[in-house]
C-alpha positions in Angstrom: 5.0 2.7 61.8 3.8 -0.9 62.4 6.7 -2.1 64.2 6.8 1.1 66.7 3.2 0.3 67.6 3.9 -3.5 68.7 6.9 -2.3 70.6 4.4 0.7 72.2 2.0 -2.8 72.7 4.3 -5.1 74.2 6.3 -2.1 76.5 2.7 -0.8 77.6 1.4 -4.5 78.1 4.2 -5.5 80.0 4.1 -3.1 82.4 0.4 -3.0 83.2 0.9 -6.8 83.4 3.9 -6.5 85.7 2.3 -3.9 88.3 -1.6 -5.7 88.2 0.3 -8.8 89.0 2.7 -7.5 91.3 0.1 -6.0 93.2 -2.5 -8.7 92.6 -0.4 -10.8 94.8 0.1 -8.1 97.4 -3.8 -7.9 97.7 -4.1 -11.9 97.9 -1.9 -12.2 100.4 -3.1 -9.4 101.9 0.5 -7.5 102.8 0.5 -5.3 105.7 1.2 -1.9 103.4 -1.8 -3.5 100.9 -4.0 -3.6 104.0 -3.2 -0.5 105.8 -4.2 1.4 102.0 -7.3 -0.6 101.9 -8.4 0.2 105.6 -7.0 3.9 105.2 -9.3 4.3 102.2 -12.6 3.0 103.9 -13.1 0.2 102.3 -13.2 -3.7 103.9 -10.6 -6.1 104.7 -12.6 -8.5 102.4 -12.4 -6.4 99.4 -9.0 -6.6 99.0 -8.9 -10.4 98.0 -11.4 -9.7 95.5 -9.8 -7.0 93.9 -6.6 -9.3 94.0 -7.9 -12.5 92.6 -9.7 -10.2 89.5 -6.5 -8.5 88.8 -4.7 -11.4 88.2 -7.3 -13.1 86.1 -7.2 -9.6 84.3 -3.5 -9.8 83.7 -4.4 -13.9 81.9 -6.8 -12.5 79.7 -4.9 -9.5 78.5 -2.1 -11.9 77.8 -3.6 -15.1 76.3 -4.1 -15.0 72.9 -7.5 -15.1 71.5 -10.9 -14.4 74.0 -11.1 -10.8 72.3 -14.2 -10.0 74.0 -12.8 -11.2 77.3 -9.9 -8.9 77.0 -12.0 -5.8 76.5 -13.8 -6.3 79.8 -10.1 -6.9 81.5 -9.2 -3.6 80.0 -12.2 -2.1 81.2 -12.2 -3.5 84.6 -8.7 -2.1 85.3 -9.3 1.2 84.0 -12.1 1.2 86.7 -10.0 -0.4 89.2 -7.2 2.2 88.3 -9.3 5.6 88.0 -11.5 4.2 91.1 -8.0 4.1 93.1 -7.1 7.6 92.1 -10.5 9.1 93.0 -10.6 6.9 96.4 -7.0 8.7 97.4 -8.3 12.0 96.4 -11.5 11.4 98.7 -9.3 10.6 101.2 -6.9 13.7 100.9 -4.1 11.6 99.7 -2.4 14.4 97.3 1.4 12.5 98.0 2.8 11.5 94.8 3.4 8.0 96.5 -0.5 7.7 96.0 -1.0 9.3 92.6 1.7 7.6 91.1 0.9 4.2 90.9 -2.7 4.7 89.4 -1.7 7.3 87.2 0.6 5.2 85.6 -1.0 1.9 85.5 -3.8 4.0 83.4 -1.3 5.6 81.1 -0.1 1.7 80.7 -3.3 0.6 80.4 -4.6 2.9 77.8 -1.4 2.7 75.7 -2.0 -1.0 75.4 -5.6 -1.2 74.8 -4.7 1.8 72.2 -1.9 0.2 70.5 -2.9 -3.6 70.5 -2.9 -5.4 67.4 -5.5 -6.2 64.9 -5.5 -9.6 65.6 -6.3 -8.7 69.8 -9.6 -6.4 69.0 -13.0 -6.7 68.8 -14.3 -6.0 65.0 -17.2 -3.8 63.9 -20.8 -5.0 64.8 -21.1 -4.6 61.3 -18.7 -6.6 59.7 
């Protein structure tokens, strides 16, 4: 069971990290596709760079050993970002597979990575 959980954790974490890194870089460099999407969703242009920088910092936080509290914050930030993206698309009437698949899959990878993370990457109970 332990080996299976480690495999699930690392596969989910690798997929989460690669997706966040790729989209974060696209946002920092303001690719046309990313800029058009942010504009379509009604967010200001400067918002794209802020989210891109935070995504890359979140990837580093999740992958680097230690810093358990920082990891929890990174997971939370990714959760808010991905569910916020999903809700933004729904609010704008974007019901297509292209618009929905990214945020949904990243949320699945995120929750899987968070749930299956090793004890060494978890914060202990407050009462311990």
